[in-house]
N, C-alpha and C positions, 0 to 999 in steps of 0.2 A: 585318936589316931586316924579314924575314918575321916574326920573333918579335915585333918591336915592333907589327906590325899586329894581333896577337892581343889586345892590350890596349885597353881603352876609355879615353876621356878622364876626367879627374877629375870626380867627382860623378855619373857615370852607370855603369850596370852591366848585364850580361846576367842574365836570369832564365829558368831552364829547369827541366825535370824536375818533380819533386814540388812545389817552391816555386812554379813557374809555375801548376801545376794548382790549388794552394791559393789563389793570387792570383785566378785566374779564378773560383773558387768563391765567394770573398769578394765580388768585384765583383757577382756574380749575386745573392748574399744581400742586399747593401746596396741594389741596384737594386730588388729585389722588395719590400724594406721601404718604399721610397718609393712604389712602385706600390700598396701597400696603402692609401695615402691618396689615390689617384686622380690621381697625378702622371704626366704624359705626357712622353715622351722628346724631347730636343732635342740636336742636335749642332752645335757651332760650330767655325770653322776653327782649326787649330793656329797659323796665322799671322794677325796682325791689323795694321792700320795703327798706327803709333806713338801717334797722338793718342788712341786708345782707352784707352791706359794712361798718358797724360801726367800731370803733377803735379796738374792740376786734378781728375782723377778720384779721387785719394786712394788709389791702388792701391800699386804697388811702385815704389821709387825708380828713376830712369832708369839709374843706374849699375849696377843689378842686372838689367837686361834684356839678353836676347840679341838683338842687332840685326843686320839685313841690309838690302840694298837691292834693289828690283826693277828691271827694265830701264828704267823711267821715272824713276828717281832717288828714288822714294818710300822713306821709312824704314819697314821692316817689322820687327815683333818676334815672337818666339815667345811665346805667351800665358803670362804669369806667374801669372795669376789668372783664374778662370772667371767671376766675378761681373760685371765690366765687359762681357765678351763677351755674357753673357746679357742684360744691361741694353740693350746696343746692339741685339741682335736683337729684343727685345720692343718697343723704340721703333720698329723698322722694320716688324715683321709683326703686332703686336698693338695698335697705337695706337688702334684703334676699338673694341676689346673693352669691353663694359660689365660683364662679370663677372670675378672674379679669375682670374688665369692661374697654373696650377700646372705647373711643369716640373722634370724631373730629368735628369741627364746623367752621363756619365763620360768622362774624357779625361786627357791628360797636361798638366802645367804645367811651365814652365822658369824657374828663377831662378838667375842667376849671382851667388850669394851667397858672397863670400869672407871677409867680415868675421868671421863666426862659424863658418867652415867647419871642422868636425872630424868627418869621416865623414858629414856631412849631404848628402843627394842633391840634385842640381840639377835632376833630372827626377823628378817625382812623379806617380803616378796618383791622380786625384781622382774621387770619386763625390759628387754633391751634389744639392740641390733648392732651388728658388726659388719663392716665393709672391709674385706681383706684383699690385699694385692692390688691396691689402687692408691698411688701416692699423689694424685693430682688435687688441685684446689677444687675441682669439680666434685670430688668425693667429699671434701670438707663441706661443700655447699649442700650436697644431698643429705648428709647426716644432720646438719643444722636444720634443714627443711623438715626432716622427719621429727626432730625434737619439737619443732613448732606445731607440726601436725598432731603429735601425741598430746601436747598441751591443749589444743583445741578440741580433740576428740574426747577429752575428759570433761568437757563442758566449761572450761575456763575461757574467759574473755580478757582478763587483765593478768598479764604475766610478762616476764622479761628473761631473755637469754643473755647471760653475761659471758663474753668471750675474752680469753687471754691467750698467752703463748708461752709455753715452757722454753721454747727456743729463744725467745727474746730475753728472758731472765738468764738462761744458760749462757747466752752471749756475753752478758755483762759480767757474770761470775767468772767465766773462762778468761775474759780480758783482764781480770784482776791478777791472774797468774798464781792462784792459790793452790795449795796441795789438796789432796782428796779429803783429809780430815777437816780442814778449814772450810772447804766447800760444803761438806755435810753439816757442819755446825751452823753455817749461815743459812742453809736451806731449812734446817729445823727451826731456827729463830723466825724465819719468814713464814713458815707454816703456822706458827703461833702468833703471827702479827707482832712479833717483838722486834721492832726495828732499832730500839735502843741497844739490844744485844748485837744486832748486825753491825751497828756503828762501832761498838766496843771491840768486836773482833777485827774489823778492818783497821781500826786505829792501832791496835796492838801489833798488827802485821805491817804497819807502815805502807799500806796500799796507796796506789796512785790517787791523788785527791779528786781528780775528775771522775774516776770510776767509783770512788766511795760516795761522791755526791750523787751520782746517777743511781746507785743502788739504794741510797737513803731516800731518794725521791719516788721510788716505786709505789709507795702507798697512795700517792697523789695522782697516779696515772690511771684514773678511771673516769668514765663518762661517755659521751656520745662519740661519733666517729672522729670529731675534731681532735680528740686526745691523741690520735695516732701521729699528728703533726708534732706535738710536743715530745712524744716518745721517740720519734725518729731523730730529733735534734739532740736528745740526751744521750743516746747510744750510737756511737759512730762505728762500732765494730761490724764486720761483714755479716756475722751470724744474726745479730739483732736487726740489722737493716733488712736482711732477707725475710725475717719473720714479719716485720712491718709491711713489707711489700705484699706478702701473702695475705695478710689480714685485709689490706686494701682490695686486692683482687677478689677475695671472698665477699666483701661488702658489696662490690659492684654486682655480683651475681645475685645476692640477696635482694638488692633493689629491684631487680627484674620482676620478681614475684610479689613485691611489697612486703616481704618478710623483714626488711630492714627496720620497720617500726617497732619490732620486738627486740632489737639488738642494742646492747651497750657493751663497752669494753672495759677490761680491768687488766692492765699490763703488769700489775704487781701480784697477780694471783699465783699461788704456788700450791700444787696438789699434794696430798699425802701419798698418792700413787706415783712412785718414782719412774714408772715405765713410760710416762708421757714424754713425747719428743717434739711435739708441734703445738697446734692449737689445743686449748682446753676450754671447757665451757660448763656453765652451771645455769639451770633454769630455776627461777624463783617466782613465787606468787604469794598473795596475802594468806595469812593463817598459819605460817610456819617460818621460823627464822633460818631454817636450813634449806639447801637446794632440794628440789624434788627430782631433778634430773642432773646427772653428772656424766661427763664424757670427755673424749679427746683423742688425739692421734698418738699411736704407740708403734712406731715403725720398726723397733728393734726387738719387740717381745716375741713374736712368732719365731724369729731366728734362733732364740734361745732353746727352742724345742726341735730344731733341726734344719730349717730352711728359711732364709730371709724373705719376708713378705711385709710390705707396708700395710698399715691397718689403722682404722679409725672406728670408733663406736660410742655408744651411750647406754646408760642404764637408768630406768625410772624406778624410784623407790615408791612402790604402790601404796604401802602403808602410810608413808608420810604425805603422799598426794591425797589420800583419802581424808586425812585430818584437815588439810587445807580446804578441800571441797566442802567438808562438813561445816567448817567455820565460816565459809562464804555462803552457806545455805544452798549449795548445789547438790541436788539429789541425782543419783545415777542408778536407781533401782531398775532391775531388769523388767522387761514388759511382762505383765501378768497375763497368763493364758491357761487354758485348761479348766477343768471343773472338779468340784468336790461333790461326790455322789453320796447322799445320805439315804440309807435303805433300812427296811425292816428285815429281821432275821428270816421270816417266812418268804421273803422275796429275793433271797440271795442269788438264785440261779439266773433270774432275769437281769439283776444288777451286774453280775459278772459278765454276762453277754454284752450289755450296754457299754460297760467300761472297756471291754475288749474291742468293740467296734470303734469306739472313739480313739483308742490308742493306735489302731490300724490306720486311722486317718491322720496320725501325727498329733493328736490332741491329748495332752496329759489328763489323766483321770485318777482321782484319789477316792477310794471307797472308805466309808466309815459307817458303822451301825448307828441307828437312831436310838436316842435316849430320851425318856420323858422328862429327865432333869434338865435338858437343854432346850433353849428356845431358838427361833430362827435367826435372831441377831447374833447369837453366840456361834452358830454355824457359819454365818457370813464372816464374822471376825476370824474364825479358824481358817476359812478360805483365803482371806486377805493375808494372814500371817504365813500361809503356805504358798504365797505368790500365785494363787489360783484366781481366775477371773469370775467364774460362774459357780453357782450352787444349784445342784439338781436334787430336788426332793422327790424321791420315788414314793408314790402312794402305797398305802397298806392294802394289798389285794388279797382277797380270800380265795380267788380262783387259782388253780394250778397254772404254772407258767406254760405258755404255748408259744414256741419259737416262731410259728407261722404268723402269729398276730402281733409280733413285737413292734412292727412298723406303725401300727395304729394305736399303740399305747400312749396316753397323754402323760407328760411329766411336767412338773412345775420348774420353770427356769428363772433364776434370779441373777441379775448382774451384780456380783459381789462388790464391784467398784462403785457403782452408782446406787446400790441398795434399792433397786426398783423391782417390781414384780412383772415388768413387761417382758414379753418374749423377745429374744435377741437373735443375732446372726447364728449363734451356736446351735439354736434349735433347728435351723435349716440344715446345718451340717449333720446334726444328730439324726434328723429324719432321713437325710440322704444316706447316711451310713447304715440305717436299719431297714432299708427297702429289701 
């Protein structure tokens, strides 16, 4: 029974040691990338009312939610998606703002996804940003630029951002004159990349041949910017034409900063999130077959919570990105700093004082008592595993501690990273702190 308690449920796991430090460093890098663009932090609850993620919101299917009940009988869910939570909070706290709202966040999401579960986590850490109340193509450009900045900040050099448009696809489907049930059936087939099913539905409904041909050709509409020319010829309806024009305008802006080298297009892309109304995008890199960043424009979602506001945003799957970084051999361990202080029991008072002085200077200090069973290399290894840069070996003193003479006490300093016995910069800081 005790051994069973050591295991975690399917789809969740412990993260510790160096991997945990790398994850924290990655979260910090991604958050700083968002703040470079002037985005302010927001934190929403892990638990929300079920209706925040109901079918009308277009988020995650109900059968993939983790549900529980509060003491009043209300259905509560663990958030599966950050965007509806941000939309709800904006409708509540920013309804009267007359300027765009720029928010960034990080937190965990929970999806009880069993249909495709093959090692996929059910709990994922997300870092993201949302730009609310700005419907312009310049807002699209800013978000895509932030996505690229996030990828770079993680240490990646080889990656691609694939851009599509739900408006382009919606224009073709709407032009077919289908009822809501047929539209939903076609979209579901498209999400599964089942275009044989799409063709079967269109054929059974005697849909216009040109529109059927255009919908059937969507899987081939991917590639460089030149694919927009072909997409424009295939779809003659106004909605799809406007979507292509917007993509062209976006690409022109991306060329100004050289970001266009990271861009490809996929006009056949359909998201599982039905709330997208305009551009959609996914960022890919080597080491994982799934996107590490997802996002898009959702101009009608905030309005479902009270007041219409255009919006666009993205979310980084930190756990998935970590896997990609590991497989590419990119390490993001946080900088080692601080010291491990090894002391003898009869020298406790002086060591406590030394540690306190270091901490007052902003230098991490970890105290541990000396053991004859351990050698110097083992203490160095302990320091490294604790993300500490230096090892301070306090000598075994017979004299009583004299606080007035602390500044003249000699201690042995070892650079735990280089494993040398040479005195380093931390000794100067230490001596300065003990004057």
